[in-house]
N, CA, C, O and the ligand as a Tripos MOL2 file, in Angstrom:
@<TRIPOS>MOLECULE
protein
  237   235    60     0     0
PROTEIN
NO_CHARGES

@<TRIPOS>ATOM
      1 N          13.8520   78.9410  -15.2070 N.3       1 MET1
      2 CA         13.0160   78.2090  -14.2500 C.3       1 MET1
      3 C          13.5490   76.7850  -14.1150 C.2       1 MET1
      4 O          13.3350   75.9100  -14.9530 O.2       1 MET1
      5 N          14.2090   76.6290  -13.0760 N.am      2 ALA2
      6 CA         14.8250   75.3160  -12.8630 C.3       2 ALA2
      7 C          13.8750   74.3850  -12.1410 C.2       2 ALA2
      8 O          13.3780   74.6500  -11.0470 O.2       2 ALA2
      9 N          13.6630   73.3060  -12.8080 N.am      3 ALA3
     10 CA         12.7920   72.3270  -12.1570 C.3       3 ALA3
     11 C          13.5360   71.6280  -11.0330 C.2       3 ALA3
     12 O          14.6540   71.1340  -11.1800 O.2       3 ALA3
     13 N          12.8960   71.6190   -9.9840 N.am      4 ARG4
     14 CA         13.5630   71.0000   -8.8370 C.3       4 ARG4
     15 C          13.6060   69.4830   -8.9960 C.2       4 ARG4
     16 O          12.6200   68.8060   -9.2860 O.2       4 ARG4
     17 N          14.7610   69.0360   -8.7940 N.am      5 LYS5
     18 CA         14.9160   67.5870   -8.8750 C.3       5 LYS5
     19 C          14.3760   66.9520   -7.6040 C.2       5 LYS5
     20 O          14.7750   67.3020   -6.4930 O.2       5 LYS5
     21 N          13.5170   66.0700   -7.7820 N.am      6 PRO6
     22 CA         13.0800   65.3470   -6.5780 C.3       6 PRO6
     23 C          14.2230   64.4990   -6.0510 C.2       6 PRO6
     24 O          14.8730   63.7550   -6.7860 O.2       6 PRO6
     25 N          14.4360   64.6320   -4.8090 N.am      7 SER7
     26 CA         15.5390   63.8550   -4.2340 C.3       7 SER7
     27 C          15.3250   62.3800   -4.5350 C.2       7 SER7
     28 O          14.2940   61.7830   -4.2250 O.2       7 SER7
     29 N          16.3050   61.8570   -5.1240 N.am      8 THR8
     30 CA         16.1770   60.4440   -5.5070 C.3       8 THR8
     31 C          15.8890   59.5880   -4.2900 C.2       8 THR8
     32 O          16.6370   59.5400   -3.3140 O.2       8 THR8
     33 N          14.7980   58.9430   -4.4080 N.am      9 THR9
     34 CA         14.4300   58.0770   -3.2870 C.3       9 THR9
     35 C          15.3230   56.8590   -3.2760 C.2       9 THR9
     36 O          15.1340   55.8860   -4.0050 O.2       9 THR9
     37 N          16.2690   56.9700   -2.4370 N.am     10 ARG10
     38 CA         17.2130   55.8690   -2.3420 C.3      10 ARG10
     39 C          16.6420   54.7880   -1.4570 C.2      10 ARG10
     40 O          16.0980   55.0340   -0.3810 O.2      10 ARG10
     41 N          16.7850   53.6430   -1.9350 N.am     11 LYS11
     42 CA         16.2820   52.5360   -1.1170 C.3      11 LYS11
     43 C          17.3150   52.2140   -0.0520 C.2      11 LYS11
     44 O          18.2760   51.4730   -0.2560 O.2      11 LYS11
     45 N          17.0650   52.7960    1.0490 N.am     12 THR12
     46 CA         18.0200   52.5560    2.1280 C.3      12 THR12
     47 C          17.7870   51.1790    2.7250 C.2      12 THR12
     48 O          16.6840   50.8040    3.1250 O.2      12 THR12
     49 N          18.8260   50.4950    2.7580 N.am     13 THR13
     50 CA         18.7120   49.1620    3.3540 C.3      13 THR13
     51 C          18.7130   49.3220    4.8630 C.2      13 THR13
     52 O          19.7330   49.2060    5.5420 O.2      13 THR13
     53 N          17.5690   49.5810    5.3240 N.am     14 LYS14
     54 CA         17.4440   49.7930    6.7580 C.3      14 LYS14
     55 C          17.4400   48.4540    7.4730 C.2      14 LYS14
     56 O          16.6300   47.5660    7.2080 O.2      14 LYS14
     57 N          18.3460   48.3620    8.3540 N.am     15 GLN15
     58 CA         18.4370   47.1170    9.0990 C.3      15 GLN15
     59 C          17.4060   47.1120   10.2080 C.2      15 GLN15
     60 O          17.2540   48.0650   10.9710 O.2      15 GLN15
     61 N          16.7400   46.0460   10.2560 N.am     16 GLN16
     62 CA         15.7630   45.8940   11.3160 C.3      16 GLN16
     63 C          16.4430   45.2490   12.5180 C.2      16 GLN16
     64 O          17.2640   44.3390   12.3920 O.2      16 GLN16
     65 N          16.0810   45.7390   13.6420 N.am     17 PRO17
     66 CA         16.6520   45.1090   14.8390 C.3      17 PRO17
     67 C          16.1930   43.6730   14.9840 C.2      17 PRO17
     68 O          15.0620   43.3160   14.6520 O.2      17 PRO17
     69 N          17.0720   42.8950   15.4720 N.am     18 CYS18
     70 CA         16.7540   41.4810   15.6290 C.3      18 CYS18
     71 C          15.6210   41.3050   16.6350 C.2      18 CYS18
     72 O          15.6430   41.8880   17.7190 O.2      18 CYS18
     73 N          14.6520   40.5120   16.2710 N.am     19 PRO19
     74 CA         13.5110   40.3030   17.1730 C.3      19 PRO19
     75 C          13.8610   39.4310   18.3680 C.2      19 PRO19
     76 O          13.1230   39.3730   19.3520 O.2      19 PRO19
     77 N          14.9680   38.7730   18.2690 N.am     20 HIS20
     78 CA         15.2900   37.8280   19.3360 C.3      20 HIS20
     79 C          16.2830   38.3760   20.3470 C.2      20 HIS20
     80 O          16.4680   37.8190   21.4290 O.2      20 HIS20
     81 N          16.8950   39.4430   19.9820 N.am     21 CYS21
     82 CA         17.8790   39.9740   20.9100 C.3      21 CYS21
     83 C          18.0060   41.4680   20.6700 C.2      21 CYS21
     84 O          17.3230   42.0370   19.8190 O.2      21 CYS21
     85 N          18.8620   42.0720   21.4090 N.am     22 THR22
     86 CA         19.0730   43.4950   21.2170 C.3      22 THR22
     87 C          20.5230   43.8010   20.9180 C.2      22 THR22
     88 O          20.8400   44.7540   20.2060 O.2      22 THR22
     89 N          21.3740   43.0060   21.4530 N.am     23 THR23
     90 CA         22.7830   43.3020   21.2800 C.3      23 THR23
     91 C          23.5120   42.2100   20.5290 C.2      23 THR23
     92 O          24.7410   42.1960   20.4620 O.2      23 THR23
     93 N          22.7540   41.3070   19.9740 N.am     24 GLY24
     94 CA         23.4050   40.2250   19.2590 C.3      24 GLY24
     95 C          23.7040   39.0580   20.1650 C.2      24 GLY24
     96 O          24.2650   38.0450   19.7490 O.2      24 GLY24
     97 N          23.3200   39.2220   21.4030 N.am     25 GLN25
     98 CA         23.5360   38.1300   22.3370 C.3      25 GLN25
     99 C          22.2500   37.8620   23.0690 C.2      25 GLN25
    100 O          21.4710   38.7670   23.3670 O.2      25 GLN25
    101 N          22.0580   36.6380   23.3400 N.am     26 VAL26
    102 CA         20.8790   36.2560   24.0970 C.3      26 VAL26
    103 C          21.3410   35.5620   25.3670 C.2      26 VAL26
    104 O          22.3180   34.8130   25.3770 O.2      26 VAL26
    105 N          20.6310   35.8260   26.4030 N.am     27 SER27
    106 CA         20.9600   35.1460   27.6460 C.3      27 SER27
    107 C          20.0340   33.9600   27.7910 C.2      27 SER27
    108 O          18.8110   34.0950   27.8340 O.2      27 SER27
    109 N          20.6190   32.8560   27.8610 N.am     28 GLU28
    110 CA         19.7970   31.6700   27.9710 C.3      28 GLU28
    111 C          20.1640   30.9010   29.2200 C.2      28 GLU28
    112 O          21.3110   30.8660   29.6660 O.2      28 GLU28
    113 N          19.1580   30.3050   29.7430 N.am     29 SER29
    114 CA         19.4120   29.5200   30.9380 C.3      29 SER29
    115 C          19.9890   28.1780   30.5290 C.2      29 SER29
    116 O          19.6550   27.6260   29.4800 O.2      29 SER29
    117 N          20.8250   27.6910   31.3450 N.am     30 PHE30
    118 CA         21.4000   26.3930   31.0300 C.3      30 PHE30
    119 C          21.1720   25.4630   32.2010 C.2      30 PHE30
    120 O          21.0880   25.8680   33.3610 O.2      30 PHE30
    121 N          21.0790   24.2440   31.8500 N.am     31 LYS31
    122 CA         20.7570   23.2610   32.8820 C.3      31 LYS31
    123 C          22.0230   22.7650   33.5460 C.2      31 LYS31
    124 O          23.0420   22.5010   32.9070 O.2      31 LYS31
    125 N          21.9130   22.6550   34.8210 N.am     32 VAL32
    126 CA         23.0380   22.1180   35.5670 C.3      32 VAL32
    127 C          22.5800   20.8540   36.2830 C.2      32 VAL32
    128 O          21.3900   20.6520   36.5270 O.2      32 VAL32
    129 N          23.5150   20.0400   36.6020 N.am     33 GLY33
    130 CA         23.1350   18.7910   37.2750 C.3      33 GLY33
    131 C          22.7670   17.7590   36.2410 C.2      33 GLY33
    132 O          21.8000   17.9390   35.5000 O.2      33 GLY33
    133 N          23.4940   16.7160   36.1780 N.am     34 GLY34
    134 CA         23.2810   15.7140   35.1350 C.3      34 GLY34
    135 C          21.8970   15.1110   35.1550 C.2      34 GLY34
    136 O          21.1290   15.2420   34.2020 O.2      34 GLY34
    137 N          21.5960   14.4620   36.2330 N.am     35 ARG35
    138 CA         20.3160   13.7610   36.2660 C.3      35 ARG35
    139 C          19.1550   14.7030   36.5190 C.2      35 ARG35
    140 O          18.1640   14.7370   35.7900 O.2      35 ARG35
    141 N          19.3250   15.4460   37.5620 N.am     36 ARG36
    142 CA         18.2390   16.3700   37.8890 C.3      36 ARG36
    143 C          18.2160   17.4840   36.8690 C.2      36 ARG36
    144 O          19.2000   18.1900   36.6470 O.2      36 ARG36
    145 N          17.1050   17.6080   36.2840 N.am     37 LYS37
    146 CA         16.9860   18.7030   35.3140 C.3      37 LYS37
    147 C          16.7240   19.9890   36.0830 C.2      37 LYS37
    148 O          15.6380   20.5690   36.0840 O.2      37 LYS37
    149 N          17.7730   20.3720   36.7150 N.am     38 HIS38
    150 CA         17.6430   21.5790   37.5180 C.3      38 HIS38
    151 C          17.9150   22.7950   36.6610 C.2      38 HIS38
    152 O          18.9560   22.9170   36.0160 O.2      38 HIS38
    153 N          16.9760   23.6620   36.6760 N.am     39 GLN39
    154 CA         17.1360   24.8740   35.8860 C.3      39 GLN39
    155 C          17.8760   25.8980   36.7270 C.2      39 GLN39
    156 O          17.3850   26.3600   37.7580 O.2      39 GLN39
    157 N          18.9980   26.2200   36.2880 N.am     40 SER40
    158 CA         19.7850   27.1770   37.0480 C.3      40 SER40
    159 C          19.2570   28.5870   36.8490 C.2      40 SER40
    160 O          18.6950   28.9280   35.8090 O.2      40 SER40
    161 N          19.4530   29.3740   37.8600 N.am     41 ASP41
    162 CA         19.0440   30.7710   37.7260 C.3      41 ASP41
    163 C          20.0810   31.5570   36.9380 C.2      41 ASP41
    164 O          19.8270   32.6370   36.4050 O.2      41 ASP41
    165 N          21.2340   30.9670   36.8970 N.am     42 ASP42
    166 CA         22.2870   31.6600   36.1650 C.3      42 ASP42
    167 C          21.9940   31.6520   34.6840 C.2      42 ASP42
    168 O          21.4240   30.7110   34.1320 O.2      42 ASP42
    169 N          22.3870   32.6900   34.0950 N.am     43 ARG43
    170 CA         22.1760   32.7800   32.6520 C.3      43 ARG43
    171 C          23.5190   32.9860   31.9870 C.2      43 ARG43
    172 O          24.4130   33.6550   32.5030 O.2      43 ARG43
    173 N          23.6140   32.4000   30.8580 N.am     44 GLN44
    174 CA         24.8540   32.5990   30.1340 C.3      44 GLN44
    175 C          24.5740   33.3280   28.8220 C.2      44 GLN44
    176 O          23.5560   33.1330   28.1580 O.2      44 GLN44
    177 N          25.4880   34.1280   28.5140 N.am     45 GLU45
    178 CA         25.3480   34.8750   27.2750 C.3      45 GLU45
    179 C          25.7080   33.9690   26.1150 C.2      45 GLU45
    180 O          26.7340   33.2890   26.1130 O.2      45 GLU45
    181 N          24.8450   33.9850   25.1530 N.am     46 ALA46
    182 CA         25.1100   33.1600   23.9890 C.3      46 ALA46
    183 C          24.9200   34.0090   22.7330 C.2      46 ALA46
    184 O          24.1240   34.9470   22.7000 O.2      46 ALA46
    185 N          25.6380   33.6620   21.7640 N.am     47 LEU47
    186 CA         25.5140   34.3990   20.5110 C.3      47 LEU47
    187 C          24.1570   34.1180   19.8870 C.2      47 LEU47
    188 O          23.7410   32.9670   19.7510 O.2      47 LEU47
    189 N          23.4930   35.1670   19.5190 N.am     48 CYS48
    190 CA         22.1900   34.9910   18.8990 C.3      48 CYS48
    191 C          22.3770   34.3860   17.5140 C.2      48 CYS48
    192 O          23.1270   34.8990   16.6840 O.2      48 CYS48
    193 N          21.6950   33.3110   17.2960 N.am     49 LEU49
    194 CA         21.8650   32.6180   16.0230 C.3      49 LEU49
    195 C          20.9750   33.2050   14.9370 C.2      49 LEU49
    196 O          21.0900   32.8610   13.7600 O.2      49 LEU49
    197 N          20.1050   34.0790   15.3490 N.am     50 THR50
    198 CA         19.2340   34.6820   14.3500 C.3      50 THR50
    199 C          19.9670   35.7650   13.5680 C.2      50 THR50
    200 O          19.8450   35.8810   12.3490 O.2      50 THR50
    201 N          20.7070   36.5250   14.2950 N.am     51 CYS51
    202 CA         21.4050   37.6330   13.6400 C.3      51 CYS51
    203 C          22.9040   37.4310   13.6690 C.2      51 CYS51
    204 O          23.6600   38.2580   13.1600 O.2      51 CYS51
    205 N          23.3240   36.3590   14.2500 N.am     52 PHE52
    206 CA         24.7490   36.0490   14.3430 C.3      52 PHE52
    207 C          25.5380   37.1420   15.0300 C.2      52 PHE52
    208 O          26.6520   37.4910   14.6370 O.2      52 PHE52
    209 N          24.9210   37.6660   16.0670 N.am     53 GLY53
    210 CA         25.6730   38.6000   16.8850 C.3      53 GLY53
    211 C          25.6850   40.0230   16.3870 C.2      53 GLY53
    212 O          26.3800   40.8730   16.9440 O.2      53 GLY53
    213 N          24.9320   40.2890   15.3530 N.am     54 THR54
    214 CA         24.9540   41.6590   14.8410 C.3      54 THR54
    215 C          23.8650   42.5120   15.4720 C.2      54 THR54
    216 O          23.9340   43.7410   15.4610 O.2      54 THR54
    217 N          22.8780   41.8520   16.0130 N.am     55 GLY55
    218 CA         21.7730   42.5950   16.6090 C.3      55 GLY55
    219 C          20.7800   43.0870   15.5840 C.2      55 GLY55
    220 O          19.8400   43.8150   15.9040 O.2      55 GLY55
    221 N          20.9960   42.6850   14.3640 N.am     56 GLN56
    222 CA         20.0860   43.1040   13.3080 C.3      56 GLN56
    223 C          19.6980   41.8920   12.4760 C.2      56 GLN56
    224 O          20.4500   40.9290   12.3280 O.2      56 GLN56
    225 N          18.5220   41.9850   11.9540 N.am     57 THR57
    226 CA         18.0960   40.8670   11.1400 C.3      57 THR57
    227 C          18.8850   40.8450    9.8430 C.2      57 THR57
    228 O          19.1430   41.8940    9.2530 O.2      57 THR57
    229 N          19.2570   39.6990    9.4120 N.am     58 PRO58
    230 CA         19.9910   39.5960    8.1530 C.3      58 PRO58
    231 C          19.1620   40.0790    6.9760 C.2      58 PRO58
    232 O          17.9310   40.0460    6.9950 O.2      58 PRO58
    233 N          19.8590   40.5170    5.9730 N.am     59 GLU59
    234 CA         19.2040   41.0560    4.7500 C.3      59 GLU59
    235 C          18.7350   42.4670    4.8550 C.2      59 GLU59
    236 O          18.1800   43.0060    3.8980 O.2      59 GLU59
    237 ZN         19.7200   38.3900   17.3190 Zn       60 ZN60
@<TRIPOS>BOND
     1     1     2 1
     2     2     3 1
     3     3     4 2
     4     3     5 am
     5     5     6 1
     6     6     7 1
     7     7     8 2
     8     7     9 am
     9     9    10 1
    10    10    11 1
    11    11    12 2
    12    11    13 am
    13    13    14 1
    14    14    15 1
    15    15    16 2
    16    15    17 am
    17    17    18 1
    18    18    19 1
    19    19    20 2
    20    19    21 am
    21    21    22 1
    22    22    23 1
    23    23    24 2
    24    23    25 am
    25    25    26 1
    26    26    27 1
    27    27    28 2
    28    27    29 am
    29    29    30 1
    30    30    31 1
    31    31    32 2
    32    31    33 am
    33    33    34 1
    34    34    35 1
    35    35    36 2
    36    35    37 am
    37    37    38 1
    38    38    39 1
    39    39    40 2
    40    39    41 am
    41    41    42 1
    42    42    43 1
    43    43    44 2
    44    43    45 am
    45    45    46 1
    46    46    47 1
    47    47    48 2
    48    47    49 am
    49    49    50 1
    50    50    51 1
    51    51    52 2
    52    51    53 am
    53    53    54 1
    54    54    55 1
    55    55    56 2
    56    55    57 am
    57    57    58 1
    58    58    59 1
    59    59    60 2
    60    59    61 am
    61    61    62 1
    62    62    63 1
    63    63    64 2
    64    63    65 am
    65    65    66 1
    66    66    67 1
    67    67    68 2
    68    67    69 am
    69    69    70 1
    70    70    71 1
    71    71    72 2
    72    71    73 am
    73    73    74 1
    74    74    75 1
    75    75    76 2
    76    75    77 am
    77    77    78 1
    78    78    79 1
    79    79    80 2
    80    79    81 am
    81    81    82 1
    82    82    83 1
    83    83    84 2
    84    83    85 am
    85    85    86 1
    86    86    87 1
    87    87    88 2
    88    87    89 am
    89    89    90 1
    90    90    91 1
    91    91    92 2
    92    91    93 am
    93    93    94 1
    94    94    95 1
    95    95    96 2
    96    95    97 am
    97    97    98 1
    98    98    99 1
    99    99   100 2
   100    99   101 am
   101   101   102 1
   102   102   103 1
   103   103   104 2
   104   103   105 am
   105   105   106 1
   106   106   107 1
   107   107   108 2
   108   107   109 am
   109   109   110 1
   110   110   111 1
   111   111   112 2
   112   111   113 am
   113   113   114 1
   114   114   115 1
   115   115   116 2
   116   115   117 am
   117   117   118 1
   118   118   119 1
   119   119   120 2
   120   119   121 am
   121   121   122 1
   122   122   123 1
   123   123   124 2
   124   123   125 am
   125   125   126 1
   126   126   127 1
   127   127   128 2
   128   127   129 am
   129   129   130 1
   130   130   131 1
   131   131   132 2
   132   131   133 am
   133   133   134 1
   134   134   135 1
   135   135   136 2
   136   135   137 am
   137   137   138 1
   138   138   139 1
   139   139   140 2
   140   139   141 am
   141   141   142 1
   142   142   143 1
   143   143   144 2
   144   143   145 am
   145   145   146 1
   146   146   147 1
   147   147   148 2
   148   147   149 am
   149   149   150 1
   150   150   151 1
   151   151   152 2
   152   151   153 am
   153   153   154 1
   154   154   155 1
   155   155   156 2
   156   155   157 am
   157   157   158 1
   158   158   159 1
   159   159   160 2
   160   159   161 am
   161   161   162 1
   162   162   163 1
   163   163   164 2
   164   163   165 am
   165   165   166 1
   166   166   167 1
   167   167   168 2
   168   167   169 am
   169   169   170 1
   170   170   171 1
   171   171   172 2
   172   171   173 am
   173   173   174 1
   174   174   175 1
   175   175   176 2
   176   175   177 am
   177   177   178 1
   178   178   179 1
   179   179   180 2
   180   179   181 am
   181   181   182 1
   182   182   183 1
   183   183   184 2
   184   183   185 am
   185   185   186 1
   186   186   187 1
   187   187   188 2
   188   187   189 am
   189   189   190 1
   190   190   191 1
   191   191   192 2
   192   191   193 am
   193   193   194 1
   194   194   195 1
   195   195   196 2
   196   195   197 am
   197   197   198 1
   198   198   199 1
   199   199   200 2
   200   199   201 am
   201   201   202 1
   202   202   203 1
   203   203   204 2
   204   203   205 am
   205   205   206 1
   206   206   207 1
   207   207   208 2
   208   207   209 am
   209   209   210 1
   210   210   211 1
   211   211   212 2
   212   211   213 am
   213   213   214 1
   214   214   215 1
   215   215   216 2
   216   215   217 am
   217   217   218 1
   218   218   219 1
   219   219   220 2
   220   219   221 am
   221   221   222 1
   222   222   223 1
   223   223   224 2
   224   223   225 am
   225   225   226 1
   226   226   227 1
   227   227   228 2
   228   227   229 am
   229   229   230 1
   230   230   231 1
   231   231   232 2
   232   231   233 am
   233   233   234 1
   234   234   235 1
   235   235   236 2
@<TRIPOS>SUBSTRUCTURE
     1 MET1         2 RESIDUE 1 A MET
     2 ALA2         6 RESIDUE 1 A ALA
     3 ALA3        10 RESIDUE 1 A ALA
     4 ARG4        14 RESIDUE 1 A ARG
     5 LYS5        18 RESIDUE 1 A LYS
     6 PRO6        22 RESIDUE 1 A PRO
     7 SER7        26 RESIDUE 1 A SER
     8 THR8        30 RESIDUE 1 A THR
     9 THR9        34 RESIDUE 1 A THR
    10 ARG10       38 RESIDUE 1 A ARG
    11 LYS11       42 RESIDUE 1 A LYS
    12 THR12       46 RESIDUE 1 A THR
    13 THR13       50 RESIDUE 1 A THR
    14 LYS14       54 RESIDUE 1 A LYS
    15 GLN15       58 RESIDUE 1 A GLN
    16 GLN16       62 RESIDUE 1 A GLN
    17 PRO17       66 RESIDUE 1 A PRO
    18 CYS18       70 RESIDUE 1 A CYS
    19 PRO19       74 RESIDUE 1 A PRO
    20 HIS20       78 RESIDUE 1 A HIS
    21 CYS21       82 RESIDUE 1 A CYS
    22 THR22       86 RESIDUE 1 A THR
    23 THR23       90 RESIDUE 1 A THR
    24 GLY24       94 RESIDUE 1 A GLY
    25 GLN25       98 RESIDUE 1 A GLN
    26 VAL26      102 RESIDUE 1 A VAL
    27 SER27      106 RESIDUE 1 A SER
    28 GLU28      110 RESIDUE 1 A GLU
    29 SER29      114 RESIDUE 1 A SER
    30 PHE30      118 RESIDUE 1 A PHE
    31 LYS31      122 RESIDUE 1 A LYS
    32 VAL32      126 RESIDUE 1 A VAL
    33 GLY33      130 RESIDUE 1 A GLY
    34 GLY34      134 RESIDUE 1 A GLY
    35 ARG35      138 RESIDUE 1 A ARG
    36 ARG36      142 RESIDUE 1 A ARG
    37 LYS37      146 RESIDUE 1 A LYS
    38 HIS38      150 RESIDUE 1 A HIS
    39 GLN39      154 RESIDUE 1 A GLN
    40 SER40      158 RESIDUE 1 A SER
    41 ASP41      162 RESIDUE 1 A ASP
    42 ASP42      166 RESIDUE 1 A ASP
    43 ARG43      170 RESIDUE 1 A ARG
    44 GLN44      174 RESIDUE 1 A GLN
    45 GLU45      178 RESIDUE 1 A GLU
    46 ALA46      182 RESIDUE 1 A ALA
    47 LEU47      186 RESIDUE 1 A LEU
    48 CYS48      190 RESIDUE 1 A CYS
    49 LEU49      194 RESIDUE 1 A LEU
    50 THR50      198 RESIDUE 1 A THR
    51 CYS51      202 RESIDUE 1 A CYS
    52 PHE52      206 RESIDUE 1 A PHE
    53 GLY53      210 RESIDUE 1 A GLY
    54 THR54      214 RESIDUE 1 A THR
    55 GLY55      218 RESIDUE 1 A GLY
    56 GLN56      222 RESIDUE 1 A GLN
    57 THR57      226 RESIDUE 1 A THR
    58 PRO58      230 RESIDUE 1 A PRO
    59 GLU59      234 RESIDUE 1 A GLU
    60 ZN60       237 GROUP 0 **** ****
């Protein structure tokens, strides 16, 4: 009678997706025009500083 070994519950380091982005990049609006704080409709892709471009939360 072989006792079944319970599958060792491995603590999988499941990476959580970054709450601030999805692909490690965030599109942020940037201001154009020196004096006039004109908000451009254009967006530029910027590296997400929360996950450093990995798309997952660190740790
Ligand atoms: Zn991120």
